[in-house]
N, C-alpha and C positions, 0 to 999 in steps of 0.2 A: 474297602475302596473309599477314598476321600470324597467329600462333597464337591460337586462341580462349581467352579467359580462362574459367576454371572457378570459378564462385561458387556457394555453397550458401545456401539460405534454409531454416533449420531452425525447426520449430515454427510453420509458416506458416499452418495452418488453411486458410481460403479466400483468403488474401492471396498469390496466386501472383505472383512477380516475373518479368518477362521477362528472359531472359538468365541465369537462375539454375536450378540443380537445386533444385526445391521439394520438401522432405521433411516429411511430417507423418504422420498415421495411415495405415497401421498401424505405420510405422517408429517406433522409440523409441530414445533415446540409449543405453540399456543394451544395445542390439544392436550398437553401434559404428557406424562409418561405413565403407562398402564402397568406400574409395578408398585408393590407395597412399600411402605416406609422402611428404609434401612435394609434393603435386600440386594443391592447392587455392589459388587466389589470394586469396579473401576469403570470409568467412562472416558471415551475419547471423542472430542467434538471437533469437526473439521469445517472451517469456513461456513459456519452457520449464523454466528452472531451478527455478521455484517448485513444479513438479510432480515434481521429482527429490529424493529424500531427501538431506539434507546429507552423509551418509556416502558417497554415490555421486558427489558433486561432483568430488573429485580425479580419478577415472577419466574422467569426462565432459570435464573441462577438458584433461586429458592427451590425450584423443582428438582434440579440436579442434586442439591444438598439433601432434600427430603428422601430421595430414593437410595442414596449412597449409604453403605454401612459405616459405622464409626471407624475411622482409620482409612476409609476409602479415598481413592484419588480420582480427580477429574483433570484431564489434560485438554487444554484449549489451543488449537492451532488456527490462527487467523492471519489475514493480510495485515501488514503493519502500515497503517495509514498515518502514524504519528512520526515516523522517521523520514526526514527529508532525503535520505539516501535510498529510500525504497521507491521502486517504480509505481507503487500504489499510494504514495504520499498524497494526502488530501482526499482520497477516495477514488472510485472508478465506476464505470458505466452503470450497473444495476444495483450497486450497494445502497442500502438505505441508512446505514449507521457507520461511522468511522470506527475502526477497531485498531487497537494497539495495546502495548503492555500497560500503560497507565490506566486506560479505561477498563481493561479486563481485570487487572489486579484489584482495582477499586470495587468492581462488581463482585468478584470472588470474596473479598473481605466483608463487604456489606452482607453477603449471604451467610457468613459465618465460617468460611474456609480460611485456612492458613495458606496464603498465596506465595508462590515462588516462581521467578522467571527461570526458564530452562533453555537449554540449547537443543538443536535438532537431534542430538544423540544421547541425551541424558533424561532420566525419569526418576521420580520418587517411588514409582510402582515397583513391585517385586521382580518384574521382568521388563523387557523392552517392547512389549506388545502394543503399547499406547502411542508409540512414537510418530508414525505417519511422516517419515522422513522424505517421501517423494514430493512433498510440497515445496521443498527447497530450503534455503538457509536464510538467516538474517542478512540484510534488513528487509527483504521482500516479505517474509513471514515472521511471526513471533510465536513463541511457545511459552505457555504459562500453565502451571499446575496448581491445583487447590487440593489440600488435604483436609478431610473432615475430621475434626478432633475426635479422639477416642473417648 
């Protein structure tokens, strides 16, 4: 029998994914991830970074990088506040940070990931389990993936 893949679903609210460790309240990114270095196969993050102050992003992205295995994938799904065609352009009610492809790509690259913009239905991961398509399509939301180099 093969080794079980360890995947994280962060910021999941009530969208629990089968086969994932689903983390939401009361856990928060500023508490870090209680996993050893290089032990996670894949991570999907849903609408979490808009609630994290921009100054805390480097530590949060570094934590994602730390726990991922080499070759692991992190998928970020966020409101697109950078696109004027998005209903979320410029931010919205309780968001503390503007999120969009430019900001997320830069944060992924700064943490050491190879970043790639994705669509709602595509992924660099071995299967489509990271997608979270229920959040909608561009331009309302954006999808970015980071690959940890092998």
